[in-house]
N, C-alpha and C positions, 0 to 999 in steps of 0.2 A: 504493500500500500504506500502510495506517495503522500508527502506532507506539503501543505501549502499554507498561505496566509490570505486573508480577505481584507482589503483595505478600502475604507470609505472616506479617508482624509478628514477625520473628525476635528472640529475646531474647539477642542476642550478648553483652551485658555483665551478664547476670543482674540486670537491673533492669526489672521489668515495666512500671512507669510510663513510663520513658523509651523502652522498646521500642515501646509503643503510640503515644506522642507522636511518635517519630521516623518511624514508618510513615505517620502522617497528614501529617506535614510533607513527606515525600518525595512523596506524592500531590499535595500543594499545589504543590510545586516543579515536578513534571511538568506540572501544569496551567499554571503561569506560563510554561513553555517552549513550550507549544503541543502537547504530546502529546495524542493522540486518546482514549486509553482507559487506565483503571487497573482491574485485576482483583484482588479480595481473596478469599483462600481461606477455607475453614472446616475447622479441625482441632479435635479434642477431647482432653482428658486429656493435654496435651502441654506440657511445661515450656519448650520452645524456640519453638514457633510459637504465638503468643498470639492466635488468631483463632477462638475457639469461637462468638462472638456476631457473625456476619458481617453480619447486618442492621443491628445497632447501629453497627458500624464503617463500613459503607457509608453509612448515614444521616448520620453525623458527617462523613465525607469529602465527601459531596455538599454539606453545608451550608458547608464550608470552601473549596469550589472554585467556579469560575464557568462553565467551558466543557467540561472533560474529562468524558467518559462513564465511569461506574463500574459494574463488573459483579461478580457473585458467581461465584467460581471454586473450588469450586462449592457451592451449597446442597445439603446431603444430604437429598434430597427424601423418602425413606421415613420420615423422622422428623418431618415437619411435616404439619399438617392443611391441606388445600387451601384451605378457606374463609379461615382465619386468614392464611395466607401470601398468598393473592390480595389480601386487603384491604391488607396491608402493601406489596405490590408496587405496587398502584394508588396508594396514598398517596405512596410514594417517587417514582413517575412524575410526579405533580402537583407535589410539592414541588421536584423537581429540574428541572422543565420538560422532561421527556423524556430525562434523562441516565442513567437506570438500565438496565442490561443484565442479563437473567436467565439465569445459568448454573446448571445443576443436575447432580447425579450420584447414583448409587446409594450411594456411600461404599465405599471400598476396604478399610477396616480393621475386622476383626470385633469388636474390643474395644468400639467404640461400639454396634454392633448388639446384642451380648450384654448390655451394660450397660443399654441402653435397652429391653431386653425384646423386640427385634425378631427376626423369623425371617429369617435371611440368605438362605435359599433362595428367598424370595418377593420380595426387595427390588427386583429389576429390574422385576418386574411392577407392584409398588406404585409405583415411581418413574414409570413411563410412564402409569399410570392417574391418578396425582396430577397430572402435567404436563398431561394432557388436560383434567382438571377445571379446573385453574387457568386454562388458556387459555379455556375456555368461560366461566368466571366473569368474566374480564377483558373479554371482547369480545362477550358475549351478555347480553341484558337479563335473561332468566329461564333458569335452568339446572335441568334435570331429568336426573339421572344415576343409573343403577343398575349398579354395577360389582361386581367380585369383592371389593374391599376398602372401597369408599366408596359410600354412597347419599346423593345430594343431591336434596332434595325441593323443587322450585320455589323456588330461592333466587336473589335478585338482590342482589349486593353493592353497597355504596356506600363510597367513590366508585368511579367507573370511570376508567381511564386516559384521557388526552386523545388519545393516538395509539397506534401499534403498538409493542409491546414485543417485541424479538427474543428468541427462546429459543435457548439454546446447550446442547448435550449434551456432557458430559465422560465418555466411556466408551471402552472398548476391545473391548467385547463385540459381535461381528459382527451378531447378530440385533437387539440394541438399536440399533445404528447404522443398520441397514436400516429399522427402524420409525421412527427419528427422521428419516431422509431423506424417507420417505413423508409424514410429518406436516409437513414444511417447517421442521424445526429446523436450526440451524447447529451447527458443531463447534468445540470448545475442546480443544486438545491440550496435554499436559503437557510440561515441559522435558526429560524423559527419553525422550520418544517419538522413536524412530529415524526417520530420513528415509525409509527403505524402508517402514516401517509407516505413516507419515504419507501417503505416496503411495498406498498400498493403501486407506486410509480415504477419501481424496479420491475415488478411483475408485469406491469402493463407494457414496458419496453420489451421484455423477454417474449411476451405473447404476440408482439407485432414486428418480429423480425430482427431484433437487436442481435448483433453478431458477437463473437468472442472478443473482438477488439473494442466493444462498447465500453465507454468510460462513464462511471457514475460518481459524481463529485458531490459530497455533502459538506456544508459549512456548519461549524459549531462554535459558539462563543466559548471562551476558555479562560480560566485563571488558575495558575499553578504557583504554589508556594511551599517551602519546606514545612511550614506550619499550617496545618489543615484549617484551623479556626481563622487564621489570618487570610487564607485564600478565600474562604467562604464570606468573610466580612467584606473584603475588597470586591469580590464578585457581585455581591448584592448592591454595593454602592455603585459600581460601574454600570450594572444593568439598569439601576434606577435612574442615574443621570442620563445614560444613553437614551432610554425610553422617553424621559421627559423632554430632552432636547429634540428628539426626532418628532415628537407629537407637536411641539411648539415651534418647529423650525421655520414655518412660513409666516410667523408673526411680523417679520421684517417686510412683508409684502402686503400691506393693508388693501391694496387694489384688488386682491383676490377674494376679499370677503364675500362679495356678491356671488362669485363663482362657487365658493365653498358651500354657501347656503342652498344652492340649487343642485347639489350632488350629495352622494353618501361618502364624500372624501374623508371627512373627519372621523366618521365611524370606522371606515376601512383602515385608515392610518393608525388609529388607536388600537385596533385589533392586530394589525400587522406588526407593530412595535410594542406589543404588550409585554410588560416587564416579567410577569409570571410565566409567559410562554417562553421568553428568552431563558429564564432560569431553569425551567423544566427540562429544556434540551441542552443545557450548558454542561461543559466538562469542568469540574471544580475539585480542588483538593491538592494533596501532596503529589509528587511525581508518580508514586505507586498507585494512589487513588485514580489518577487520571489515566494511567496505563490500563488499569482494569476496566475503567469505563469505556475506553476506546476499543479494547479487545472485545468487549461485549457488544458494542455498536457494530464492529466489523463482523461479528458472528451473526448478527441479525440482518444486516444489509451488506452485500458484497461490494464494499466501496473500493474504488480505484484510487481516490484521493480524499483525504480529510483536510479541509481548508479551515484554518483557525481564525476566528474573529476575536481580536484582542480588545477587551473593554477596559483597558487601563488608560488613565488620562495622562500619564507621564511616559515619555519615550524610554527612559531608563528602566521603568517597570516592565514595559513591553519587551524590551531586549532581554531582561532577566527571564521572563516567561519562555521566550523562544530558546534561550540557552539551556534552561532546564529541560525543555521538550527535546532538544537536540541530544542532550547528554543521557537522559534517563528513559526516553520513550521511543525515539526513532530506532535505536538498536534492536528493539523487541518487536517491531512491526513487520 
């Protein structure tokens, strides 16, 4: 099983410059420890998670690292044109010598859809059509495509990637997951995804043609400390602050108030970033505690990668967690 980290570029100290700098430094540190993957999210209009320009962040992180693979978790595909994004993906692949991983999603929060002028009812179909076109552009010389949302007339992008770029879907929609399994995509799960639901999704992929090379990535919040009570205390504090900040993150955009009132946005956000749900699925304790929890998780779901979401507000605390994980857990996975 591979080990990764999941980065949302949290602005814990209300300093945007240091938040972005610390996020990149943590990815560099994970690379130096030998972690396999780092995943960088995409959020918009958010004063706490500063990752609206995920391609720029990923490009910078790839340039600052040597071995770790870096993925998008996930690009909100309905808001990108397939030709432009395919060109950027191919370029990232060549610059990084094959270290870019392509994760994509519909986008869960309606504020971005409405603000960008998108029709949320069509976004799942747009996402899948866009992904199909991007795949064709990356791996075929000439692309002719007449779809419901895009028409591509005999286009050949340059450059082309040197090798295969894996596609990862981040979704909970059953039909989307079935379509993704049939197409050979992999799965990227959020850190609030329950074990029961994760098992159901894995089975769904298996029943719809997933091959032996299928990758199933599950994200989990984590806090490790040599002292179990200290780990639990810090985990509860981190989860509480993270949850509150995410739920209140759009307060800096009062112009969205009317939009929020006409959607179920606030209810959905409160449920998605529910503190109890984070803690219920979190890995907490001493290195031995965490190892036992991870091995049990692996027994329940055949993970290919466990991606760690660090809920520590200090960079040095995050580095300590990764160091403990590297020394006491990775050798046993």
